[in-house]
PDB file of N, CA, C and O in Angstrom:
ATOM      1  N   MET A   1     118.828 142.408  90.980  1.00  0.00           N
ATOM      2  CA  MET A   1     120.361 142.814  90.596  1.00  0.00           C
ATOM      3  C   MET A   1     120.699 141.467  90.428  1.00  0.00           C
ATOM      4  O   MET A   1     120.363 140.421  90.985  1.00  0.00           O
ATOM      5  N   GLU A   2     121.567 141.814  89.377  1.00  0.00           N
ATOM      6  CA  GLU A   2     122.340 140.172  89.329  1.00  0.00           C
ATOM      7  C   GLU A   2     123.906 140.519  89.786  1.00  0.00           C
ATOM      8  O   GLU A   2     124.568 141.544  89.950  1.00  0.00           O
ATOM      9  N   SER A   3     124.098 139.245  89.886  1.00  0.00           N
ATOM     10  CA  SER A   3     125.274 138.711  90.575  1.00  0.00           C
ATOM     11  C   SER A   3     126.707 139.993  89.976  1.00  0.00           C
ATOM     12  O   SER A   3     126.627 140.741  89.002  1.00  0.00           O
ATOM     13  N   ILE A   4     127.771 139.872  90.850  1.00  0.00           N
ATOM     14  CA  ILE A   4     128.818 140.715  90.246  1.00  0.00           C
ATOM     15  C   ILE A   4     129.777 139.682  90.368  1.00  0.00           C
ATOM     16  O   ILE A   4     129.820 138.886  91.305  1.00  0.00           O
ATOM     17  N   LEU A   5     130.749 139.721  89.145  1.00  0.00           N
ATOM     18  CA  LEU A   5     131.957 139.137  89.283  1.00  0.00           C
ATOM     19  C   LEU A   5     133.012 139.989  89.200  1.00  0.00           C
ATOM     20  O   LEU A   5     133.054 140.859  88.331  1.00  0.00           O
ATOM     21  N   LEU A   6     133.974 139.816  90.107  1.00  0.00           N
ATOM     22  CA  LEU A   6     135.386 140.508  90.059  1.00  0.00           C
ATOM     23  C   LEU A   6     136.567 139.928  89.661  1.00  0.00           C
ATOM     24  O   LEU A   6     136.860 138.862  90.202  1.00  0.00           O
ATOM     25  N   GLN A   7     137.350 140.411  88.794  1.00  0.00           N
ATOM     26  CA  GLN A   7     138.013 139.957  87.993  1.00  0.00           C
ATOM     27  C   GLN A   7     139.404 140.735  88.016  1.00  0.00           C
ATOM     28  O   GLN A   7     139.503 141.932  87.748  1.00  0.00           O
ATOM     29  N   ILE A   8     140.642 139.765  88.428  1.00  0.00           N
ATOM     30  CA  ILE A   8     142.192 140.245  88.883  1.00  0.00           C
ATOM     31  C   ILE A   8     142.526 139.782  87.396  1.00  0.00           C
ATOM     32  O   ILE A   8     142.204 138.730  86.846  1.00  0.00           O
ATOM     33  N   PRO A   9     143.289 140.897  86.875  1.00  0.00           N
ATOM     34  CA  PRO A   9     143.923 140.555  85.782  1.00  0.00           C
ATOM     35  C   PRO A   9     145.267 139.704  85.825  1.00  0.00           C
ATOM     36  O   PRO A   9     146.015 140.103  86.718  1.00  0.00           O
ATOM     37  N   PRO A  10     145.754 138.659  85.107  1.00  0.00           N
ATOM     38  CA  PRO A  10     146.678 137.718  85.344  1.00  0.00           C
ATOM     39  C   PRO A  10     148.042 138.249  85.565  1.00  0.00           C
ATOM     40  O   PRO A  10     148.834 137.427  86.025  1.00  0.00           O
ATOM     41  N   GLU A  11     148.519 139.512  85.327  1.00  0.00           N
ATOM     42  CA  GLU A  11     149.458 140.134  85.596  1.00  0.00           C
ATOM     43  C   GLU A  11     149.801 140.393  87.003  1.00  0.00           C
ATOM     44  O   GLU A  11     150.934 140.332  87.480  1.00  0.00           O
ATOM     45  N   ILE A  12     148.446 140.759  87.772  1.00  0.00           N
ATOM     46  CA  ILE A  12     148.515 140.940  89.271  1.00  0.00           C
ATOM     47  C   ILE A  12     148.538 139.886  89.614  1.00  0.00           C
ATOM     48  O   ILE A  12     149.481 139.470  90.287  1.00  0.00           O
ATOM     49  N   ALA A  13     147.310 138.968  89.192  1.00  0.00           N
ATOM     50  CA  ALA A  13     147.392 138.014  90.077  1.00  0.00           C
ATOM     51  C   ALA A  13     148.739 136.872  90.297  1.00  0.00           C
ATOM     52  O   ALA A  13     148.807 136.054  91.214  1.00  0.00           O
ATOM     53  N   SER A  14     149.464 137.012  89.518  1.00  0.00           N
ATOM     54  CA  SER A  14     150.469 136.177  89.446  1.00  0.00           C
ATOM     55  C   SER A  14     151.491 136.771  90.271  1.00  0.00           C
ATOM     56  O   SER A  14     152.614 136.271  90.338  1.00  0.00           O
ATOM     57  N   GLN A  15     151.123 137.938  90.981  1.00  0.00           N
ATOM     58  CA  GLN A  15     151.973 138.636  91.864  1.00  0.00           C
ATOM     59  C   GLN A  15     151.777 138.396  93.314  1.00  0.00           C
ATOM     60  O   GLN A  15     152.479 138.892  94.195  1.00  0.00           O
ATOM     61  N   ILE A  16     150.693 137.537  93.511  1.00  0.00           N
ATOM     62  CA  ILE A  16     150.091 137.219  94.755  1.00  0.00           C
ATOM     63  C   ILE A  16     150.628 136.256  95.102  1.00  0.00           C
ATOM     64  O   ILE A  16     150.422 135.304  94.350  1.00  0.00           O
ATOM     65  N   LYS A  17     151.538 135.969  96.322  1.00  0.00           N
ATOM     66  CA  LYS A  17     152.269 134.654  96.442  1.00  0.00           C
ATOM     67  C   LYS A  17     151.488 133.792  97.469  1.00  0.00           C
ATOM     68  O   LYS A  17     151.914 133.552  98.599  1.00  0.00           O
ATOM     69  N   LEU A  18     150.267 133.333  96.958  1.00  0.00           N
ATOM     70  CA  LEU A  18     149.503 132.392  97.760  1.00  0.00           C
ATOM     71  C   LEU A  18     148.908 131.599  96.668  1.00  0.00           C
ATOM     72  O   LEU A  18     148.783 131.980  95.504  1.00  0.00           O
ATOM     73  N   PRO A  19     148.534 130.395  97.183  1.00  0.00           N
ATOM     74  CA  PRO A  19     147.922 129.431  96.248  1.00  0.00           C
ATOM     75  C   PRO A  19     146.434 129.795  95.833  1.00  0.00           C
ATOM     76  O   PRO A  19     145.666 130.270  96.670  1.00  0.00           O
ATOM     77  N   PRO A  20     146.076 129.580  94.626  1.00  0.00           N
ATOM     78  CA  PRO A  20     144.906 130.252  94.114  1.00  0.00           C
ATOM     79  C   PRO A  20     143.686 130.351  95.184  1.00  0.00           C
ATOM     80  O   PRO A  20     143.112 131.358  95.598  1.00  0.00           O
ATOM     81  N   ARG A  21     143.521 129.281  95.429  1.00  0.00           N
ATOM     82  CA  ARG A  21     142.246 129.165  96.264  1.00  0.00           C
ATOM     83  C   ARG A  21     142.480 130.221  97.657  1.00  0.00           C
ATOM     84  O   ARG A  21     141.799 131.229  97.846  1.00  0.00           O
ATOM     85  N   ARG A  22     143.411 129.826  98.421  1.00  0.00           N
ATOM     86  CA  ARG A  22     143.700 130.651  99.506  1.00  0.00           C
ATOM     87  C   ARG A  22     143.927 132.390  99.068  1.00  0.00           C
ATOM     88  O   ARG A  22     143.555 133.304  99.802  1.00  0.00           O
ATOM     89  N   ALA A  23     144.494 132.557  97.956  1.00  0.00           N
ATOM     90  CA  ALA A  23     144.149 134.214  97.376  1.00  0.00           C
ATOM     91  C   ALA A  23     142.661 134.357  97.569  1.00  0.00           C
ATOM     92  O   ALA A  23     142.119 135.057  98.424  1.00  0.00           O
ATOM     93  N   LYS A  24     142.221 133.795  96.894  1.00  0.00           N
ATOM     94  CA  LYS A  24     140.410 133.792  96.383  1.00  0.00           C
ATOM     95  C   LYS A  24     139.687 134.232  98.244  1.00  0.00           C
ATOM     96  O   LYS A  24     139.033 135.196  98.644  1.00  0.00           O
ATOM     97  N   GLU A  25     140.123 133.216  98.819  1.00  0.00           N
ATOM     98  CA  GLU A  25     139.714 133.164 100.277  1.00  0.00           C
ATOM     99  C   GLU A  25     139.865 134.669 100.806  1.00  0.00           C
ATOM    100  O   GLU A  25     138.966 135.502 100.917  1.00  0.00           O
ATOM    101  N   LEU A  26     141.355 134.825 101.134  1.00  0.00           N
ATOM    102  CA  LEU A  26     141.723 135.933 101.728  1.00  0.00           C
ATOM    103  C   LEU A  26     141.328 137.216 100.982  1.00  0.00           C
ATOM    104  O   LEU A  26     140.955 138.189 101.636  1.00  0.00           O
ATOM    105  N   LEU A  27     141.391 137.261  99.672  1.00  0.00           N
ATOM    106  CA  LEU A  27     140.462 138.519  98.811  1.00  0.00           C
ATOM    107  C   LEU A  27     139.182 138.759  99.380  1.00  0.00           C
ATOM    108  O   LEU A  27     138.837 139.903  99.678  1.00  0.00           O
ATOM    109  N   MET A  28     138.359 137.644  99.577  1.00  0.00           N
ATOM    110  CA  MET A  28     136.884 137.758  99.712  1.00  0.00           C
ATOM    111  C   MET A  28     136.588 138.041 101.101  1.00  0.00           C
ATOM    112  O   MET A  28     135.540 138.651 101.315  1.00  0.00           O
ATOM    113  N   LYS A  29     137.545 137.610 102.400  1.00  0.00           N
ATOM    114  CA  LYS A  29     137.609 138.124 103.581  1.00  0.00           C
ATOM    115  C   LYS A  29     137.550 139.661 103.896  1.00  0.00           C
ATOM    116  O   LYS A  29     136.832 140.313 104.654  1.00  0.00           O
ATOM    117  N   GLU A  30     138.729 140.055 102.900  1.00  0.00           N
ATOM    118  CA  GLU A  30     139.004 141.436 102.995  1.00  0.00           C
ATOM    119  C   GLU A  30     138.039 142.294 102.284  1.00  0.00           C
ATOM    120  O   GLU A  30     137.839 143.412 102.760  1.00  0.00           O
ATOM    121  N   PHE A  31     137.422 141.945 101.233  1.00  0.00           N
ATOM    122  CA  PHE A  31     136.451 142.700 100.772  1.00  0.00           C
ATOM    123  C   PHE A  31     135.068 142.669 101.645  1.00  0.00           C
ATOM    124  O   PHE A  31     134.393 143.624 102.030  1.00  0.00           O
ATOM    125  N   VAL A  32     134.880 141.398 101.817  1.00  0.00           N
ATOM    126  CA  VAL A  32     133.706 141.897 103.113  1.00  0.00           C
ATOM    127  C   VAL A  32     133.835 142.512 104.496  1.00  0.00           C
ATOM    128  O   VAL A  32     132.865 143.018 105.061  1.00  0.00           O
ATOM    129  N   LEU A  33     134.962 142.464 104.993  1.00  0.00           N
ATOM    130  CA  LEU A  33     135.325 143.231 105.957  1.00  0.00           C
ATOM    131  C   LEU A  33     135.189 144.877 105.562  1.00  0.00           C
ATOM    132  O   LEU A  33     134.553 145.661 106.266  1.00  0.00           O
ATOM    133  N   ARG A  34     135.877 145.257 104.347  1.00  0.00           N
ATOM    134  CA  ARG A  34     135.613 146.369 104.023  1.00  0.00           C
ATOM    135  C   ARG A  34     134.257 146.837 103.903  1.00  0.00           C
ATOM    136  O   ARG A  34     133.880 147.843 104.504  1.00  0.00           O
ATOM    137  N   LEU A  35     133.372 146.040 103.025  1.00  0.00           N
ATOM    138  CA  LEU A  35     131.949 146.483 102.796  1.00  0.00           C
ATOM    139  C   LEU A  35     131.179 146.587 104.308  1.00  0.00           C
ATOM    140  O   LEU A  35     130.302 147.419 104.537  1.00  0.00           O
ATOM    141  N   TYR A  36     131.621 145.683 105.206  1.00  0.00           N
ATOM    142  CA  TYR A  36     130.828 146.080 106.265  1.00  0.00           C
ATOM    143  C   TYR A  36     131.193 146.803 107.063  1.00  0.00           C
ATOM    144  O   TYR A  36     130.354 146.980 107.946  1.00  0.00           O
ATOM    145  N   GLU A  37     132.708 147.698 107.266  1.00  0.00           N
ATOM    146  CA  GLU A  37     132.987 148.656 107.810  1.00  0.00           C
ATOM    147  C   GLU A  37     132.445 149.741 107.293  1.00  0.00           C
ATOM    148  O   GLU A  37     132.045 150.704 107.947  1.00  0.00           O
ATOM    149  N   GLU A  38     132.413 149.620 106.087  1.00  0.00           N
ATOM    150  CA  GLU A  38     131.886 151.072 105.421  1.00  0.00           C
ATOM    151  C   GLU A  38     130.345 151.284 105.755  1.00  0.00           C
ATOM    152  O   GLU A  38     129.842 152.397 105.607  1.00  0.00           O
ATOM    153  N   GLY A  39     129.547 150.117 106.243  1.00  0.00           N
ATOM    154  CA  GLY A  39     128.269 150.183 106.451  1.00  0.00           C
ATOM    155  C   GLY A  39     127.318 149.666 104.975  1.00  0.00           C
ATOM    156  O   GLY A  39     126.088 149.679 104.931  1.00  0.00           O
ATOM    157  N   ILE A  40     128.013 149.334 104.112  1.00  0.00           N
ATOM    158  CA  ILE A  40     127.420 148.771 102.830  1.00  0.00           C
ATOM    159  C   ILE A  40     126.568 147.428 102.985  1.00  0.00           C
ATOM    160  O   ILE A  40     125.696 147.135 102.167  1.00  0.00           O
ATOM    161  N   ILE A  41     126.865 146.671 104.035  1.00  0.00           N
ATOM    162  CA  ILE A  41     126.602 145.328 103.981  1.00  0.00           C
ATOM    163  C   ILE A  41     126.179 145.160 105.185  1.00  0.00           C
ATOM    164  O   ILE A  41     126.699 145.921 106.002  1.00  0.00           O
ATOM    165  N   THR A  42     125.274 144.293 105.660  1.00  0.00           N
ATOM    166  CA  THR A  42     124.987 143.848 107.334  1.00  0.00           C
ATOM    167  C   THR A  42     125.439 142.491 107.369  1.00  0.00           C
ATOM    168  O   THR A  42     125.632 141.741 106.413  1.00  0.00           O
ATOM    169  N   THR A  43     125.615 142.219 108.871  1.00  0.00           N
ATOM    170  CA  THR A  43     126.188 140.951 109.488  1.00  0.00           C
ATOM    171  C   THR A  43     125.688 140.053 108.756  1.00  0.00           C
ATOM    172  O   THR A  43     126.428 139.289 108.136  1.00  0.00           O
ATOM    173  N   GLY A  44     124.304 139.965 108.681  1.00  0.00           N
ATOM    174  CA  GLY A  44     123.813 138.915 107.990  1.00  0.00           C
ATOM    175  C   GLY A  44     124.426 138.664 106.482  1.00  0.00           C
ATOM    176  O   GLY A  44     124.962 137.638 106.060  1.00  0.00           O
ATOM    177  N   HIS A  45     124.245 139.609 105.959  1.00  0.00           N
ATOM    178  CA  HIS A  45     124.912 139.551 104.595  1.00  0.00           C
ATOM    179  C   HIS A  45     126.333 139.039 104.277  1.00  0.00           C
ATOM    180  O   HIS A  45     126.742 138.324 103.362  1.00  0.00           O
ATOM    181  N   GLY A  46     127.094 139.757 105.543  1.00  0.00           N
ATOM    182  CA  GLY A  46     128.739 139.511 105.484  1.00  0.00           C
ATOM    183  C   GLY A  46     128.805 137.721 105.907  1.00  0.00           C
ATOM    184  O   GLY A  46     129.692 136.937 105.570  1.00  0.00           O
ATOM    185  N   ALA A  47     127.781 137.472 106.594  1.00  0.00           N
ATOM    186  CA  ALA A  47     127.986 135.593 107.287  1.00  0.00           C
ATOM    187  C   ALA A  47     127.574 134.872 105.602  1.00  0.00           C
ATOM    188  O   ALA A  47     128.226 133.975 105.069  1.00  0.00           O
ATOM    189  N   GLN A  48     126.288 135.578 104.984  1.00  0.00           N
ATOM    190  CA  GLN A  48     126.195 135.058 103.686  1.00  0.00           C
ATOM    191  C   GLN A  48     127.380 134.741 102.835  1.00  0.00           C
ATOM    192  O   GLN A  48     127.721 133.641 102.401  1.00  0.00           O
ATOM    193  N   LEU A  49     127.940 135.896 102.678  1.00  0.00           N
ATOM    194  CA  LEU A  49     128.795 136.267 101.455  1.00  0.00           C
ATOM    195  C   LEU A  49     130.373 134.848 102.069  1.00  0.00           C
ATOM    196  O   LEU A  49     130.987 134.076 101.333  1.00  0.00           O
ATOM    197  N   LEU A  50     130.472 134.970 103.039  1.00  0.00           N
ATOM    198  CA  LEU A  50     131.650 134.179 103.694  1.00  0.00           C
ATOM    199  C   LEU A  50     131.078 132.868 103.842  1.00  0.00           C
ATOM    200  O   LEU A  50     131.898 131.964 104.000  1.00  0.00           O
ATOM    201  N   LYS A  51     129.940 132.575 103.830  1.00  0.00           N
ATOM    202  CA  LYS A  51     129.404 131.010 104.154  1.00  0.00           C
ATOM    203  C   LYS A  51     129.611 130.796 105.377  1.00  0.00           C
ATOM    204  O   LYS A  51     130.258 129.773 105.603  1.00  0.00           O
ATOM    205  N   MET A  52     129.205 131.563 106.499  1.00  0.00           N
ATOM    206  CA  MET A  52     129.228 131.408 107.996  1.00  0.00           C
ATOM    207  C   MET A  52     127.965 131.703 108.421  1.00  0.00           C
ATOM    208  O   MET A  52     127.082 132.272 107.779  1.00  0.00           O
ATOM    209  N   GLY A  53     127.919 131.206 109.745  1.00  0.00           N
ATOM    210  CA  GLY A  53     126.650 131.485 110.360  1.00  0.00           C
ATOM    211  C   GLY A  53     127.180 132.949 111.139  1.00  0.00           C
ATOM    212  O   GLY A  53     128.342 133.304 111.336  1.00  0.00           O
ATOM    213  N   ARG A  54     125.785 133.720 111.536  1.00  0.00           N
ATOM    214  CA  ARG A  54     125.866 135.232 111.903  1.00  0.00           C
ATOM    215  C   ARG A  54     126.961 134.854 113.189  1.00  0.00           C
ATOM    216  O   ARG A  54     128.022 135.478 113.170  1.00  0.00           O
ATOM    217  N   LEU A  55     126.749 133.869 114.293  1.00  0.00           N
ATOM    218  CA  LEU A  55     127.750 134.237 115.164  1.00  0.00           C
ATOM    219  C   LEU A  55     129.412 133.999 114.927  1.00  0.00           C
ATOM    220  O   LEU A  55     130.334 134.515 115.559  1.00  0.00           O
ATOM    221  N   ALA A  56     129.472 133.137 113.912  1.00  0.00           N
ATOM    222  CA  ALA A  56     130.962 133.100 113.462  1.00  0.00           C
ATOM    223  C   ALA A  56     131.578 134.378 112.723  1.00  0.00           C
ATOM    224  O   ALA A  56     132.743 134.756 112.850  1.00  0.00           O
ATOM    225  N   PHE A  57     130.594 134.980 111.928  1.00  0.00           N
ATOM    226  CA  PHE A  57     131.189 136.075 111.168  1.00  0.00           C
ATOM    227  C   PHE A  57     131.286 137.097 112.340  1.00  0.00           C
ATOM    228  O   PHE A  57     132.349 137.715 112.282  1.00  0.00           O
ATOM    229  N   GLU A  58     130.403 137.502 113.510  1.00  0.00           N
ATOM    230  CA  GLU A  58     130.408 138.181 114.693  1.00  0.00           C
ATOM    231  C   GLU A  58     131.933 138.354 115.310  1.00  0.00           C
ATOM    232  O   GLU A  58     132.486 139.377 115.712  1.00  0.00           O
ATOM    233  N   GLN A  59     132.457 136.882 115.237  1.00  0.00           N
ATOM    234  CA  GLN A  59     133.537 136.400 115.894  1.00  0.00           C
ATOM    235  C   GLN A  59     134.602 136.742 115.054  1.00  0.00           C
ATOM    236  O   GLN A  59     135.615 137.293 115.483  1.00  0.00           O
ATOM    237  N   PHE A  60     134.408 136.411 113.747  1.00  0.00           N
ATOM    238  CA  PHE A  60     135.449 136.784 112.885  1.00  0.00           C
ATOM    239  C   PHE A  60     135.857 138.540 112.842  1.00  0.00           C
ATOM    240  O   PHE A  60     137.005 138.980 112.910  1.00  0.00           O
ATOM    241  N   LEU A  61     134.754 139.263 112.728  1.00  0.00           N
ATOM    242  CA  LEU A  61     134.891 140.532 112.994  1.00  0.00           C
ATOM    243  C   LEU A  61     135.709 141.087 114.402  1.00  0.00           C
ATOM    244  O   LEU A  61     136.446 142.072 114.400  1.00  0.00           O
ATOM    245  N   ALA A  62     135.513 140.521 115.203  1.00  0.00           N
ATOM    246  CA  ALA A  62     136.217 140.667 116.493  1.00  0.00           C
ATOM    247  C   ALA A  62     137.398 140.354 116.514  1.00  0.00           C
ATOM    248  O   ALA A  62     138.263 140.886 117.211  1.00  0.00           O
ATOM    249  N   ARG A  63     137.585 139.192 115.519  1.00  0.00           N
ATOM    250  CA  ARG A  63     139.289 138.844 115.387  1.00  0.00           C
ATOM    251  C   ARG A  63     140.226 139.730 114.688  1.00  0.00           C
ATOM    252  O   ARG A  63     141.446 139.790 114.839  1.00  0.00           O
ATOM    253  N   HIS A  64     139.160 140.696 113.566  1.00  0.00           N
ATOM    254  CA  HIS A  64     140.025 141.742 112.808  1.00  0.00           C
ATOM    255  C   HIS A  64     139.443 143.092 113.125  1.00  0.00           C
ATOM    256  O   HIS A  64     139.087 143.905 112.273  1.00  0.00           O
ATOM    257  N   HIS A  65     139.367 143.289 114.653  1.00  0.00           N
ATOM    258  CA  HIS A  65     139.216 144.358 115.380  1.00  0.00           C
ATOM    259  C   HIS A  65     138.141 145.160 114.573  1.00  0.00           C
ATOM    260  O   HIS A  65     138.493 146.213 114.042  1.00  0.00           O
ATOM    261  N   THR A  66     137.084 144.800 114.473  1.00  0.00           N
ATOM    262  CA  THR A  66     135.737 145.683 113.439  1.00  0.00           C
ATOM    263  C   THR A  66     134.730 145.557 114.331  1.00  0.00           C
ATOM    264  O   THR A  66     134.268 144.534 114.838  1.00  0.00           O
ATOM    265  N   ALA A  67     134.411 146.769 114.485  1.00  0.00           N
ATOM    266  CA  ALA A  67     133.278 147.062 115.278  1.00  0.00           C
ATOM    267  C   ALA A  67     131.842 146.313 114.882  1.00  0.00           C
ATOM    268  O   ALA A  67     131.614 146.412 113.676  1.00  0.00           O
ATOM    269  N   ILE A  68     130.929 145.662 115.552  1.00  0.00           N
ATOM    270  CA  ILE A  68     129.944 145.513 115.442  1.00  0.00           C
ATOM    271  C   ILE A  68     128.725 146.641 115.007  1.00  0.00           C
ATOM    272  O   ILE A  68     128.569 147.620 115.736  1.00  0.00           O
ATOM    273  N   HIS A  69     128.038 146.498 114.029  1.00  0.00           N
ATOM    274  CA  HIS A  69     127.038 147.978 113.829  1.00  0.00           C
ATOM    275  C   HIS A  69     125.588 147.363 114.371  1.00  0.00           C
ATOM    276  O   HIS A  69     125.175 146.204 114.373  1.00  0.00           O
ATOM    277  N   GLY A  70     125.101 148.358 114.737  1.00  0.00           N
ATOM    278  CA  GLY A  70     123.795 148.236 115.471  1.00  0.00           C
ATOM    279  C   GLY A  70     123.200 148.964 116.922  1.00  0.00           C
ATOM    280  O   GLY A  70     124.029 149.364 117.739  1.00  0.00           O
ATOM    281  N   ASN A  71     121.979 149.090 117.155  1.00  0.00           N
ATOM    282  CA  ASN A  71     121.983 149.781 118.460  1.00  0.00           C
ATOM    283  C   ASN A  71     121.801 149.200 119.679  1.00  0.00           C
ATOM    284  O   ASN A  71     121.230 148.125 119.494  1.00  0.00           O
ATOM    285  N   ALA A  72     121.986 149.369 120.698  1.00  0.00           N
ATOM    286  CA  ALA A  72     122.250 149.111 121.972  1.00  0.00           C
ATOM    287  C   ALA A  72     121.947 147.751 122.310  1.00  0.00           C
ATOM    288  O   ALA A  72     122.757 146.884 122.639  1.00  0.00           O
ATOM    289  N   ASP A  73     120.197 147.607 122.150  1.00  0.00           N
ATOM    290  CA  ASP A  73     119.474 146.546 122.337  1.00  0.00           C
ATOM    291  C   ASP A  73     120.168 145.243 121.201  1.00  0.00           C
ATOM    292  O   ASP A  73     120.283 144.071 121.562  1.00  0.00           O
ATOM    293  N   GLU A  74     120.544 145.715 119.909  1.00  0.00           N
ATOM    294  CA  GLU A  74     120.990 144.559 119.384  1.00  0.00           C
ATOM    295  C   GLU A  74     122.294 144.160 119.497  1.00  0.00           C
ATOM    296  O   GLU A  74     122.621 143.114 118.935  1.00  0.00           O
ATOM    297  N   ILE A  75     123.107 144.791 120.117  1.00  0.00           N
ATOM    298  CA  ILE A  75     124.453 144.377 120.710  1.00  0.00           C
ATOM    299  C   ILE A  75     124.349 143.475 121.871  1.00  0.00           C
ATOM    300  O   ILE A  75     125.042 142.472 122.044  1.00  0.00           O
ATOM    301  N   ILE A  76     123.368 143.943 122.700  1.00  0.00           N
ATOM    302  CA  ILE A  76     123.427 143.135 123.853  1.00  0.00           C
ATOM    303  C   ILE A  76     122.576 141.828 123.766  1.00  0.00           C
ATOM    304  O   ILE A  76     122.639 140.974 124.650  1.00  0.00           O
ATOM    305  N   ASP A  77     121.813 141.712 122.716  1.00  0.00           N
ATOM    306  CA  ASP A  77     121.263 140.362 122.443  1.00  0.00           C
ATOM    307  C   ASP A  77     122.057 139.674 121.997  1.00  0.00           C
ATOM    308  O   ASP A  77     122.206 138.599 122.579  1.00  0.00           O
ATOM    309  N   ASP A  78     122.884 139.944 120.838  1.00  0.00           N
ATOM    310  CA  ASP A  78     124.336 139.394 120.101  1.00  0.00           C
ATOM    311  C   ASP A  78     125.171 138.860 121.380  1.00  0.00           C
ATOM    312  O   ASP A  78     125.457 137.669 121.502  1.00  0.00           O
ATOM    313  N   MET A  79     125.444 139.603 122.086  1.00  0.00           N
ATOM    314  CA  MET A  79     126.538 139.496 123.164  1.00  0.00           C
ATOM    315  C   MET A  79     125.597 138.154 124.350  1.00  0.00           C
ATOM    316  O   MET A  79     126.275 137.274 124.881  1.00  0.00           O
ATOM    317  N   ALA A  80     124.515 138.205 124.518  1.00  0.00           N
ATOM    318  CA  ALA A  80     123.980 137.100 125.144  1.00  0.00           C
ATOM    319  C   ALA A  80     123.752 135.769 124.373  1.00  0.00           C
ATOM    320  O   ALA A  80     123.737 134.662 124.912  1.00  0.00           O
ATOM    321  N   ASN A  81     123.567 136.019 122.978  1.00  0.00           N
ATOM    322  CA  ASN A  81     123.833 134.553 122.407  1.00  0.00           C
ATOM    323  C   ASN A  81     124.822 134.196 122.150  1.00  0.00           C
ATOM    324  O   ASN A  81     124.958 132.988 121.955  1.00  0.00           O
ATOM    325  N   ILE A  82     126.141 135.227 122.014  1.00  0.00           N
ATOM    326  CA  ILE A  82     127.513 134.555 122.019  1.00  0.00           C
ATOM    327  C   ILE A  82     127.965 133.472 123.444  1.00  0.00           C
ATOM    328  O   ILE A  82     128.513 132.370 123.454  1.00  0.00           O
ATOM    329  N   ASP A  83     127.405 134.442 124.683  1.00  0.00           N
ATOM    330  CA  ASP A  83     127.402 133.862 125.848  1.00  0.00           C
ATOM    331  C   ASP A  83     126.912 132.362 125.934  1.00  0.00           C
ATOM    332  O   ASP A  83     127.438 131.363 126.424  1.00  0.00           O
ATOM    333  N   GLN A  84     125.918 132.532 125.391  1.00  0.00           N
ATOM    334  CA  GLN A  84     124.769 130.911 125.522  1.00  0.00           C
ATOM    335  C   GLN A  84     125.820 130.286 124.766  1.00  0.00           C
ATOM    336  O   GLN A  84     126.544 129.576 125.465  1.00  0.00           O
ATOM    337  N   ALA A  85     126.125 130.338 123.535  1.00  0.00           N
ATOM    338  CA  ALA A  85     126.902 129.574 122.317  1.00  0.00           C
ATOM    339  C   ALA A  85     128.106 129.056 123.077  1.00  0.00           C
ATOM    340  O   ALA A  85     128.282 127.852 122.891  1.00  0.00           O
ATOM    341  N   LEU A  86     128.981 129.634 123.879  1.00  0.00           N
ATOM    342  CA  LEU A  86     130.388 129.451 124.358  1.00  0.00           C
ATOM    343  C   LEU A  86     130.022 128.746 125.543  1.00  0.00           C
ATOM    344  O   LEU A  86     130.891 128.356 126.322  1.00  0.00           O
TER     345      LEU A  86
END
């Protein structure tokens, strides 16, 4: 599959009251959160899209009150990894 480019028309982009770089960052985070919440992407893909490690992505999800997907064993392993990193 080829990459996907999303464009926001200038008349809408001009209404975003943020510097362009900050707006792009914020929109990407919101987009990834929604894709993850809907089960469309994995934790690994979310981390990759936001250019962060998996642990940092899971912390990002926690800050945004988003449940981590997975079975109980995967979540227990993730929790152990988080404890070790702290």
